C-alpha positions as CSV (number, residue, x, y, z in Angstrom):
1,X,89.5,117.7,101.6
2,X,90.2,114.5,103.5
3,X,92.9,111.9,103.2
4,X,91.6,108.3,103.1
5,X,94.1,105.5,103.5
6,X,93.8,102.0,102.3
7,X,95.4,101.0,105.6
8,X,95.7,97.2,105.1
9,X,99.5,96.6,104.8
10,X,100.2,100.3,104.2
11,X,103.7,101.3,105.3
12,X,103.1,105.1,105.1
13,X,100.1,105.5,107.5
14,X,102.3,107.3,110.1
15,X,103.6,109.7,107.5
16,X,100.1,110.5,106.3
17,X,98.9,111.2,109.8
18,X,101.9,113.4,110.6
19,X,101.6,115.5,107.4
20,X,97.8,115.7,107.7
21,X,98.0,116.8,111.4
22,X,100.4,119.6,110.5
23,X,97.9,120.9,108.0
24,X,94.7,120.1,110.0
25,X,93.4,117.7,107.3
26,X,91.1,114.9,108.5
27,X,92.3,111.3,107.9
28,X,90.3,108.1,107.6
29,X,92.1,104.8,107.8
30,X,90.1,101.9,106.2
31,X,91.0,98.3,107.0
32,X,89.4,95.0,107.4
33,X,89.0,92.9,110.5
34,X,92.3,91.1,109.8
35,X,94.1,94.4,110.8
36,X,93.6,96.3,114.0
37,X,94.3,100.0,114.0
38,X,94.1,102.6,116.7
39,X,94.9,106.2,116.1
40,X,95.0,109.4,118.2
41,X,94.4,111.4,115.1
42,X,92.6,109.5,112.4
43,X,89.1,108.1,112.2
44,X,89.4,104.3,111.8
45,X,86.8,102.5,109.7
46,X,86.9,98.7,110.0
47,X,85.0,96.5,107.5
48,X,84.3,92.8,107.4
49,X,87.1,90.7,106.0
50,X,86.4,89.8,102.4
51,X,87.6,90.2,98.9
52,X,87.8,93.9,98.2
53,X,85.6,95.0,101.1
54,X,88.0,97.7,102.2
55,X,88.5,98.8,98.6
56,X,84.8,99.3,98.0
57,X,84.4,101.1,101.3
58,X,87.2,103.5,100.3
59,X,85.5,104.3,97.0
60,X,82.1,104.7,98.6
61,X,83.1,107.1,101.4
62,X,85.6,109.2,99.3
63,X,84.3,112.4,97.7
64,X,85.4,114.7,95.0
65,X,88.5,116.6,96.0
66,X,89.7,113.9,98.6
67,X,93.1,112.3,98.4
68,X,93.3,108.5,98.6
69,X,96.5,106.6,99.5
70,X,96.4,103.2,97.9
71,X,98.6,100.7,96.2
72,X,95.6,99.1,94.4
73,X,95.3,100.2,90.8
74,X,91.6,99.3,90.6
75,X,90.8,101.5,93.6
76,X,92.9,104.3,92.0
77,X,91.0,104.0,88.8
78,X,87.6,104.2,90.4
79,X,88.8,107.2,92.5
80,X,89.9,109.0,89.4
81,X,86.4,108.6,87.9
82,X,84.9,110.3,91.0
83,X,87.3,113.4,91.0
84,X,89.4,112.0,93.8
85,X,93.2,112.3,93.8
86,X,94.8,108.9,94.4
87,X,98.5,108.5,95.3
88,X,100.6,105.3,95.6
89,X,102.6,104.6,98.7
90,X,105.7,105.1,96.5
91,X,104.6,108.7,96.0
92,X,103.5,108.2,92.4
93,X,100.3,110.1,91.5
94,X,97.7,108.1,89.6
95,X,96.4,110.1,86.7
96,X,94.1,109.7,83.7
97,X,97.3,109.6,81.7
98,X,99.0,106.7,83.5
99,X,96.2,104.5,84.9
100,X,95.4,102.6,81.7
101,X,99.0,101.6,81.3
102,X,99.3,100.5,84.9
103,X,96.1,98.4,84.7
104,X,97.4,96.8,81.5
105,X,100.8,96.0,83.1
106,X,98.9,94.5,86.1
107,X,96.9,92.3,83.7
108,X,100.0,91.1,81.9
109,X,101.8,90.2,85.2
110,X,98.7,88.3,86.3
111,X,98.7,86.3,83.0
112,X,102.4,85.6,83.4
113,X,101.9,84.2,86.9
114,X,98.9,82.2,85.7
115,X,100.8,80.6,82.8
116,X,103.8,79.8,85.0
117,X,101.6,78.3,87.7
118,X,103.1,80.6,90.3
119,X,100.7,82.6,92.4
120,X,103.4,85.1,93.5
121,X,106.5,86.6,91.9
122,X,109.3,87.9,94.0
123,X,107.9,90.5,96.5
124,X,108.8,94.1,96.7
125,X,112.2,95.2,97.9
126,X,112.5,96.4,101.5
127,X,111.3,99.9,102.0
128,X,114.0,102.5,102.7
129,X,114.1,105.9,104.5
130,X,114.5,107.5,101.1
131,X,111.2,105.8,100.0
132,X,109.5,107.4,103.0
133,X,111.0,110.8,102.3
134,X,110.0,110.6,98.6
135,X,106.4,109.7,99.6
136,X,106.2,112.5,102.1
137,X,107.4,115.1,99.7
138,X,105.1,113.9,97.0
139,X,102.1,113.9,99.4
140,X,102.9,117.4,100.5
141,X,103.1,118.6,96.9
142,X,99.8,116.9,96.0
143,X,98.0,118.5,99.1
144,X,99.4,122.0,98.2
145,X,98.3,121.7,94.6
146,X,94.8,120.5,95.5
147,X,94.4,123.2,98.2
148,X,95.5,125.9,95.7
149,X,93.3,124.4,93.0
150,X,96.4,124.2,90.7
151,X,95.3,120.8,89.4
152,X,91.8,120.3,88.0
153,X,89.6,117.6,89.1
154,X,90.9,114.3,87.7
155,X,87.7,113.1,86.1
156,X,87.7,116.1,83.7
157,X,91.3,117.2,83.1
158,X,94.8,116.0,83.1
159,X,96.8,116.1,86.3
């Protein structure tokens, strides 16, 4: 098992590295050339800047049983199909049971923005210490369940 992080604008990279280091789990941070990362612990993979270039790299290098940290529903959906365990930076686990609804809601929000001629709605609220604590606890639970094989591979079973 590895943890792969969609590191472009990811607020939980430090938490992921700390938790992974405690458990001796390798981490790969994937970003494009618009973001510069250096890490004492993680492997950093930098891809050319371009639409979805980091996303496609994440899906390409991830393998069955890995954990992927991403806020991108499309990346999460592709990961589920490969037997990868995606988790949102909020701590929510993407599953076969919730991904379709999340993708549908994303589509509806895009339609609303398009019809209102607005490119962006109000951004997310400021991240809190409690948000970080929730993510850390959720990540630890996911790691433990994957290590103990308590949850089946997501492409075949329900998580």
